[in-house]
KOLNU-355471 format. One record per residue (C-alpha): residue number from 0; residue in one letter; x, y, z. Coordinates in pm, whole numbers, plus 50000, padded with zeros to 5 digits. Example, Ala and Ser with C-alpha at 12.3 -4.5 7.8 and 13.67 -1.06 7.14 Angstrom:
<sites>
<site><i>0</i><aa>A</aa><px>51230</px><py>49550</py><pz>50780</pz></site>
<site><i>1</i><aa>S</aa><px>51367</px><py>49894</py><pz>50714</pz></site>
</sites>
This chain:
<sites>
<site><i>0</i><aa>M</aa><px>50000</px><py>50000</py><pz>50000</pz></site>
<site><i>1</i><aa>V</aa><px>50134</px><py>50341</py><pz>49900</pz></site>
<site><i>2</i><aa>T</aa><px>50010</px><py>50663</py><pz>50059</pz></site>
<site><i>3</i><aa>G</aa><px>50044</px><py>51012</py><pz>49912</pz></site>
<site><i>4</i><aa>D</aa><px>49991</px><py>51366</py><pz>50033</pz></site>
<site><i>5</i><aa>E</aa><px>50049</px><py>51727</py><pz>49935</pz></site>
<site><i>6</i><aa>K</aa><px>50172</px><py>51993</py><pz>50176</pz></site>
<site><i>7</i><aa>W</aa><px>50274</px><py>52356</py><pz>50145</pz></site>
<site><i>8</i><aa>V</aa><px>50623</px><py>52396</py><pz>50292</pz></site>
<site><i>9</i><aa>T</aa><px>50826</px><py>52708</py><pz>50360</pz></site>
<site><i>10</i><aa>I</aa><px>51167</px><py>52740</py><pz>50201</pz></site>
<site><i>11</i><aa>D</aa><px>51408</px><py>52918</py><pz>50427</pz></site>
<site><i>12</i><aa>N</aa><px>51751</px><py>52985</py><pz>50277</pz></site>
<site><i>13</i><aa>I</aa><px>51916</px><py>53171</py><pz>50559</pz></site>
<site><i>14</i><aa>L</aa><px>52264</px><py>53297</py><pz>50496</pz></site>
<site><i>15</i><aa>R</aa><px>52442</px><py>53363</py><pz>50820</pz></site>
<site><i>16</i><aa>K</aa><px>52720</px><py>53616</py><pz>50805</pz></site>
<site><i>17</i><aa>R</aa><px>52984</px><py>53671</py><pz>51066</pz></site>
<site><i>18</i><aa>S</aa><px>53002</px><py>54015</py><pz>51211</pz></site>
<site><i>19</i><aa>W</aa><px>53286</px><py>54166</py><pz>51400</pz></site>
<site><i>20</i><aa>S</aa><px>53227</px><py>54395</py><pz>51692</pz></site>
<site><i>21</i><aa>K</aa><px>53449</px><py>54553</py><pz>51948</pz></site>
<site><i>22</i><aa>C</aa><px>53480</px><py>54394</py><pz>52286</pz></site>
<site><i>23</i><aa>G</aa><px>53185</px><py>54497</py><pz>52501</pz></site>
<site><i>24</i><aa>D</aa><px>52970</px><py>54617</py><pz>52206</pz></site>
<site><i>25</i><aa>V</aa><px>52635</px><py>54456</py><pz>52136</pz></site>
<site><i>26</i><aa>A</aa><px>52612</px><py>54255</py><pz>51815</pz></site>
<site><i>27</i><aa>E</aa><px>52386</px><py>54375</py><pz>51533</pz></site>
<site><i>28</i><aa>T</aa><px>52040</px><py>54225</py><pz>51519</pz></site>
<site><i>29</i><aa>V</aa><px>51869</px><py>54146</py><pz>51190</pz></site>
<site><i>30</i><aa>A</aa><px>51493</px><py>54101</py><pz>51163</pz></site>
<site><i>31</i><aa>K</aa><px>51371</px><py>53772</py><pz>51018</pz></site>
<site><i>32</i><aa>P</aa><px>51174</px><py>53792</py><pz>50694</pz></site>
<site><i>33</i><aa>G</aa><px>50808</px><py>53691</py><pz>50698</pz></site>
<site><i>34</i><aa>L</aa><px>50746</px><py>53320</py><pz>50751</pz></site>
<site><i>35</i><aa>T</aa><px>50519</px><py>53293</py><pz>50448</pz></site>
<site><i>36</i><aa>S</aa><px>50756</px><py>53459</py><pz>50206</pz></site>
<site><i>37</i><aa>R</aa><px>50839</px><py>53151</py><pz>49996</pz></site>
<site><i>38</i><aa>K</aa><px>50618</px><py>52844</py><pz>49993</pz></site>
<site><i>39</i><aa>V</aa><px>50633</px><py>52550</py><pz>49755</pz></site>
<site><i>40</i><aa>L</aa><px>50406</px><py>52249</py><pz>49721</pz></site>
<site><i>41</i><aa>L</aa><px>50560</px><py>51919</py><pz>49832</pz></site>
<site><i>42</i><aa>C</aa><px>50400</px><py>51611</py><pz>49675</pz></site>
<site><i>43</i><aa>I</aa><px>50516</px><py>51294</py><pz>49849</pz></site>
<site><i>44</i><aa>W</aa><px>50439</px><py>50920</py><pz>49838</pz></site>
<site><i>45</i><aa>W</aa><px>50553</px><py>50658</py><pz>50091</pz></site>
<site><i>46</i><aa>D</aa><px>50489</px><py>50310</py><pz>50223</pz></site>
<site><i>47</i><aa>W</aa><px>50582</px><py>50128</py><pz>50543</pz></site>
<site><i>48</i><aa>E</aa><px>50949</px><py>50114</py><pz>50438</pz></site>
<site><i>49</i><aa>G</aa><px>50982</px><py>50488</py><pz>50379</pz></site>
<site><i>50</i><aa>I</aa><px>50960</px><py>50755</py><pz>50112</pz></site>
<site><i>51</i><aa>I</aa><px>50927</px><py>50623</py><pz>49758</pz></site>
<site><i>52</i><aa>Y</aa><px>50896</px><py>50943</py><pz>49555</pz></site>
<site><i>53</i><aa>Y</aa><px>50861</px><py>51314</py><pz>49619</pz></site>
<site><i>54</i><aa>E</aa><px>50852</px><py>51627</py><pz>49409</pz></site>
<site><i>55</i><aa>L</aa><px>50872</px><py>51996</py><pz>49494</pz></site>
<site><i>56</i><aa>L</aa><px>50669</px><py>52207</py><pz>49256</pz></site>
<site><i>57</i><aa>P</aa><px>50836</px><py>52531</py><pz>49144</pz></site>
<site><i>58</i><aa>L</aa><px>50708</px><py>52859</py><pz>49284</pz></site>
<site><i>59</i><aa>G</aa><px>50382</px><py>52961</py><pz>49124</pz></site>
<site><i>60</i><aa>Q</aa><px>50304</px><py>52619</py><pz>48972</pz></site>
<site><i>61</i><aa>T</aa><px>49980</px><py>52454</py><pz>49076</pz></site>
<site><i>62</i><aa>L</aa><px>49883</px><py>52088</py><pz>49075</pz></site>
<site><i>63</i><aa>N</aa><px>49645</px><py>51992</py><pz>48795</pz></site>
<site><i>64</i><aa>S</aa><px>49531</px><py>51660</py><pz>48649</pz></site>
<site><i>65</i><aa>D</aa><px>49803</px><py>51648</py><pz>48381</pz></site>
<site><i>66</i><aa>L</aa><px>50082</px><py>51707</py><pz>48632</pz></site>
<site><i>67</i><aa>Y</aa><px>49929</px><py>51458</py><pz>48875</pz></site>
<site><i>68</i><aa>C</aa><px>49925</px><py>51189</py><pz>48603</pz></site>
<site><i>69</i><aa>Q</aa><px>50292</px><py>51263</py><pz>48525</pz></site>
<site><i>70</i><aa>Q</aa><px>50375</px><py>51228</py><pz>48895</pz></site>
<site><i>71</i><aa>L</aa><px>50194</px><py>50893</py><pz>48907</pz></site>
<site><i>72</i><aa>D</aa><px>50405</px><py>50773</py><pz>48613</pz></site>
<site><i>73</i><aa>C</aa><px>50722</px><py>50880</py><pz>48798</pz></site>
<site><i>74</i><aa>L</aa><px>50590</px><py>50710</py><pz>49113</pz></site>
<site><i>75</i><aa>K</aa><px>50544</px><py>50386</py><pz>48918</pz></site>
<site><i>76</i><aa>L</aa><px>50906</px><py>50401</py><pz>48793</pz></site>
<site><i>77</i><aa>A</aa><px>51037</px><py>50480</py><pz>49142</pz></site>
<site><i>78</i><aa>T</aa><px>50830</px><py>50198</py><pz>49294</pz></site>
<site><i>79</i><aa>D</aa><px>50962</px><py>49948</py><pz>49038</pz></site>
<site><i>80</i><aa>Q</aa><px>51318</px><py>50058</py><pz>49111</pz></site>
<site><i>81</i><aa>K</aa><px>51303</px><py>50081</py><pz>49491</pz></site>
<site><i>82</i><aa>R</aa><px>51061</px><py>49796</py><pz>49562</pz></site>
<site><i>83</i><aa>P</aa><px>51139</px><py>49521</py><pz>49305</pz></site>
</sites>
């Protein structure tokens, strides 16, 4: 049995930079960007052994019937390869 689900996930590419300050000075604070700034749709399928196939849709792309059928074809290939 294979189970699938879709979930909106937040991409957070934080670049941390070192900052130098004099002894006794307070370090600079930087405000975090909004939590909903970049979301992508994660489509994932798994069974009792673990994840079989997943796909992250590009920003702005929505899931429709054609894309879903393509994902099912890819799932079939991944299932044949991972679960012979």
